N, C-alpha and C positions, 0 to 999 in steps of 0.2 A: 802467597801460596804457603800452606801449612804442612810441614812434614812431621807427623806425630802418630804413634801407633794407637790403635783402638784401646789397648790396655792402659796406655798412659792417659788417654782421654777419660776412661772410666775412673782411674785413680784420682784425677783432678776433680772430676764431678763429685766423687764421694767425699773428698776433703772439703769441698765448698759446701756440700750439704751439711756436713758436721758443724761448720761454722755458721750455718743458717743463711748461706748465700745461695742465690740461684745458680744452677749448674750451667752457667754460660762459659764461653771461651775466655781464657785468661791471657791470650796473646803470647803464650810461651814460645811460639815459633816465629813471631813477627820480626824478631831481630836476626834471624838467620840470613847471612849474605846471599844475594841472588845466585852467585856462581856456585856456592855450596848447595843451595837448594836445587839448582838445575842438575848438578851431578847426582845428587841423591835420588832425584826423581828418575833420571836416566838409568840408574842402577836398579830400578824397580821398587823403591820404597813407596808404599801407598801415601797418597796425599789428597788434600782437598783444596779448593780455591775459595777463599772467603772475601766478602766485601768489608773493607775497613770502615766501620761506621763513624759518623761524626759524634763528638761528645754530646751535642744537642741538635736535634733536627728543628728547622724553622716551622712555624705553622703553615698549613696549606688549606686551600678552600675546597670544600666538598659541596657539590650542587644540591644535595639533599639536606645534610645536617649543618651546613655552614662552615665556619672556621674551626679547624681541628688543631689543637695544640698537643703534639706528640709528647710522650714521656721521654725523659733523657735516655739516650742510648748507652751512656756510661753511668753506672751507679756505684756508690761506695758504701761499704759497711765495715765498721771496725778498721777503717783505713785501707781496706782491700778493694780494688776496682773489679767491676763486672762489666764485660763488653758484649754488646749485642751485635756481633759480627756474623751476619747470616752466611751460610754456605751457598756458593754459586754453582760449583761443580763438586759432585760427590767423589769418593775414592774410586768408584767404578767408571768414572769419566762421564756420568750422566748429569745433565744440568738439573737444578732444582726448579720448583715452580717460580720462586722469586726471580730467577734469571730468565728462564724460558718465556714467561708471560710478557716480560718487558721487551725482549728481542722480537718475539712473535708479533706483538701489537705494533711495534714500531715498523717492522717490515710490511705489515698489512695496512699501514697508514691509519690506524685506529685513532679517532679524535676524541671519543668519549668511552670511558670504561664504566659500565654499570654492573655492580656485583654486590654480593651480600655484605652486610655490615660487619661480619666476622673478620673481613680482610682490612678493615680500616686501620688497625694497628700496624699493618705491614706496609701501608701506603708510603710512609716516609722513606722506607728502604727502597721501594720501587722508584720513587722520584729521584732518590740519590743515584740509582743505577742509570736512569735516563741522563742525568746531568753528567755522570762520569763518562758516558759515551759522547756527550755534547749534543744530545737529542732533546727536542722539545717534548716535555711530558704531556700526555692527554689530559682532558678534564676527567675528574673522578666523581662518581655518584654512588654512594653506598646505601643500598635499600634494605628493607627489613628481611629478617630470616624467616623462612617458612616453617611453621610448626604444626603438629597435630593438635587435637583437642586437649591433650594432656600437656601441651606446651613443650613437647619434646621436638627437637629438630627433625624435620621431615626426612625420612630415610627409607631405603629399600625395606628394611626390617619392619618398621611400623606401618608402612603402606600395605605390605603383604599381610600383616596381622589384622588390618582392617578390610581385607579382601579387596584391596584396590590395586590397580596395575602400577608397576614401577616403570615398565618399558612402554614406549610409544606404541609399538606394534600391538600390545595388549588392548589398548583403547581402540585402535583401528579394527582389530579382529572382532571386538564386541559391538562394533557399529557406531562408535563415537565419531562424529563428523569433524574433519580437520578445522573447519571454521569455528565450531563450538569449542573445541579444545584450545585453539589459539586465543579465542575471546576470553575463555575462562582463566587461562594462565596470565593473560595481559592485565586482568583486573586485580590480581593478587597484590595487595598492598598499594594499589594505585588509587589516588583520590581524585577522580574526575568530577566535573561539574555538569555532566550531561543528564538529561532526564530519563535516559534508558541505558541499560547495561549491554544490550545486544548491539554489537557493532561488527561490520564487515572488516576485512583487512584494510581496505581503503579508508574506512572511517577511523580505525585504530591509528593508522599512520597520520591522518589529518589532525586528530584530536590529542595525540600523545604529548605529554609533558612530564616533567620530573617531580610532580607533586605526590610524593610517596609518604605513607605513614612512617613515623620514626620508630615505632615499637615493632615487635614481632607480629607476623601475620599468621593467624590460625587458618589452616586450610580445611574447609569442609566441602563436600561434593554436591549438596542439593543445588547449588548455583550452576554447576556443570549440567545437570539434567534439565534445569530450567532453560539454559541457553541452548541446549540440544533441541528442545521443543521449539524454541523461537526461531532458530536457524532452519529447522526442518520445515516449519510453516512458511517461512519466507521463500525457501527454494520451491516448495510445492506451488505457491502462489505465482511466483515469477516464471517457473518452468525453465526451459533452456538447458544449456550444457551443465550448469551446476546441479540441476535436479536430476538429469540423466546420470551424472556421476554418483549422486546420492543413491539412486535406484540400483546402480551397479554394485555399490559398496554393500548395501543391505542384502541384495540378492546373493552376492558372493558369501556373505556371512551366514545366510539362512538356507541356502539350497540343499544342504545335507541334513538339516534339522528334521527330526521325525515328523513334526507337524507339516512341514513343507512337503516332504516325501509322500506322506499320506494324502495330502491334498491333490498333488499332481496325479496320483494313482486313482483315488476314489472319486474325485470330482472331474477327472479328465481335463485338467488345466493344460491346454496345449502350449501356451506361451507363458511359462511361470515368471519369467523376468518382467514381462509387461504387466502381468497380473499383480505382482508385488508393487509395481509402480502405481497401479490403479488404487490399491488399498492405501498406499502411502499418501496419495493425493488427498484422501478424505480423513486420514488419521494423523497427518504430519504433526499437528500441535502437541500430540501426546507422545511423540516418539522419544525414546531414551536409548535402548539398545535393541539389537535384532532379536535377542532372546525374549525380551519383554514384549516387543512388537508382535511376535508370533503367538505368545501366550495370550495376550490381550485380544488378539484378532483371530483366534483359533477357529471361530465359526465361519470365517471366510474360506477355510481350507478343509473343514469337515463338518458334517451335520452335528448340531448340538446334541450331546448325549445326556441321558439321565435328566431329562426335563422334569422339573417338579410340577405338580398340579397348578394350573393357572389360577392366580388370585386376582380378582377383578377390582378395578378402581370404582366401578359403577356401584352406587348404593341401591337400596331396595326400591327407590322410586325411579331409578334410571333403567335404561334398556337391559334386558337380560343378556347374559354372555352369548347366547345363541345369536343375538342381533350383531354383536361384534364379529362373530365368526362369519355370518352371512354377508356383512358389509365388506369384510376383508376379501371374500371370494369374488366380489365384483371387480377386483383389480385384474382378474383374468381376461376382461374384455379389452384390455390394452393390447394392441397388436405387438407381437414379439419384436417386430422391426422398429417399433416406436418406444421400446422399453428403455427410456432415459430418465435421468433424475427429474428433468423438467416435466415430462409427461406423467410420471408417477405422482409428482407433487400436485399437478392439476387434477388428476383423478382422485387423490386423497381429499383435496379441498372440496371437490364436488360431492363426494360421499358425505363428508361432514356437514356441508351446507344443506344437502337433502335431508339428512337426519334431523338437523336442528331447524329446518325451515318451518314456515307457518302451518303447512299441512300435517306436520308431525309434531307440532308444538306440545300436544298432550302427552306424547311419549317421553319427552325430555324434561317436562316441568317437574320440579322436585317436591311439589305439594305445598310450597309456601309462596309461590309466585316468583321465585328467583330464577327466572329463565336463563339469564346470562351466566350465572354460576353453574346451573345445570348443564349448559352447553359446554362450558370449560371442563367440567368433570367428565362428560361423555367423551369429548375429544381426547383428553388425557388418557382415559381408559382405552380408547381405540388405538392410540399410538403404543400404549403399553402392551396391548394384545399383539400387535404386529411385531414389536421388538421381541416379545417372549417367543412367538411362534417361529420367527425367522432366525434369531440369534441366540435365544436362551439366556440373554443377559438383561440387566436393568439399565445399563448406560452404554453409550457408544456414539459414533457419528450419526448425523441425521438419517432417519429411516429411508427417505428417497435415495440418498447416496449409497447406502448399503445395498439396497435392492437393485440399483443399476449395476453395481460391481458384481453381485452374485448372479445376475441374469434372470431372465423370465422363467426358465425351466426350474432352476433350483428354488426360486421363491415360491412357485406354485406347488412344488413338492413339499416344501416346509409348511406352507399354509394348510395343505391337505393333511399333513401329519398333525399339525396343531389342532385342526378341527376334529380329527379322530380322537385325539387325547381328551379334548373337551367333552366330546360325546361319551367317551368311556368313563371319565371321572364323574360326569353328571349322573350317569346311570347308577354309579356307586355312591352318589351323595357326597362327593368330595370337593365340589367347587365352592370356594369361599367368596364372600363379598367384601371382605375387609382387605384393603391394600396394606401389605406388610412393609413395603419400602417405597420411598418416593422415587419415581422414575423420570428419566429424561426423554421427553417426546422428540 
């Protein structure tokens, strides 16, 4: 126990700095008799409790970096000693991390301590505390420090500067899945030999080992969004309780969003939570956050606005745009009770087969005898038209899936609106025949 004023400590530190020595403790109180120390402490003199370090700590084994040879705890310069005696209890009676982490880990029966490499220099002290109590030290594994792209230690400040969340609830509120976040954090600095990065908690537990990289680990977030999509797709495919929790989480995050509020009102969505689930089932591989989910799939919640004039994939030897419009209208023959992805796909295939059949061969031939290529061009143009009229977008989930979720009435309304726009722009001479962007059928 050391009985020494803060002023005296400052004076000692200043003298040592002037001599070019580290501002370590000089053991000036180590020779005070115990009786005197007890009396002075009882009389209210401030004191701290220190661990008397060994002159030299023995090597210890680290499960990641191997054998570690600590620096001497007692150093000399110009004949003056410098002691690395860590404080265990501060003058306010509170324990320091050095002391508290040892006691806490022992009482919790911790067998393996995995922590950042910045603590490796303190491990000898911690082992010394275990041995002073007569306790068996745990195994130690010191892993890489997490840094940002500037190689600065990851912190609240630089995470917020990158518009990333520091607190777990920030990720939860934005729609990040627990499975994706756990998966992402588990991979930081870990060198596994599996062929995939996406792992469930069960797989992480089964495959985990201590093969960590020895240098610092740069944290970037594209991998989080990749894993988010992978876990979303897995849950959508498997269904069950995990998917239902996923739907609940997204709905909770999205239900007050203007796009969602507008959809419930303008489209008469009676069961918005289930509707969110239907959209998630077909768009899960692209899921990142609830905000991006709603922005990307806004056409499920409101009629596409400001549609640009339709630009056809069909060239001058293919069907006129009016044929695409007419063929799309044939989907109305599907009974509303049979409006499912499967029946829509069957109807679309029949339409394309009829158009490109032998009786209509002259209509699709491109003038050079390349009938197969002409068929592919027309089919692409047909899907492009449907996607334009129904979603106003160039990409998205498969058209039959989109149409099932939107329902018969909404799809017919949007196809009618698309036909009116084509008619209007045709009369004004604005319909083009050059495809501006490649689309996804």
